[in-house]
C-alpha positions, 0 to 999 in steps of 0.5 A: 488403438495404441496411437489413440492413447498416445494422442489423448495423453499428448492432449492431456499434457498440453492441457496440463501445461496450459493450466500451469501457465494460467495458474503461474501468474496468480502464484507470483502476484505481489503481496505488497501493500500501498497506502495513499491519501492526502494531507490537508489543513483542518480548518481551511482544507488547503493542502499541506505542502510541504508535508511528510508521511512517515511509517514504521512497521512495528514487527520489523522496525523498518521505517520510511516516508514520503513527501506530499505534492503541491496538492497534499497527496502522498503515496507509499508503495511496495510495503510488506504487509504488517502492523504499521504506525503512520504519522503525518506532519508539516511545518507549522502543524501539529503532527497526527499519528495512527497507531498500530494499524494492521495492513493485510496482503495486497491491500490498497489503503487510503488514509487522509489526514487533516492537521491543525496549525500549531497553537490552534485549539479544537 
């Protein structure tokens, strides 16, 4: 009878270890956010290249940026969650800025910008 108790206890320990292994990856999942999108000319819808996306975390003051590729796409990755100001700009274009956008844990956000050429009126 005592041998059977040890066997059940051994199985319980193995089950607990298996559950802990299954739970462990979810506890270590990334909380970082990613912002991707495209910057285009508001009138022609051509990509803005070279273009630049700038970000600033309003809570920490951390800032940075990314360049657009030849198709106008950009990617900001590995950012901590927070309240951000995002700005899109390109040579010969009026910059556009999105003020104080709160971005939550593990968010994947797409932000597209259409920029007007300097001197253009609505």
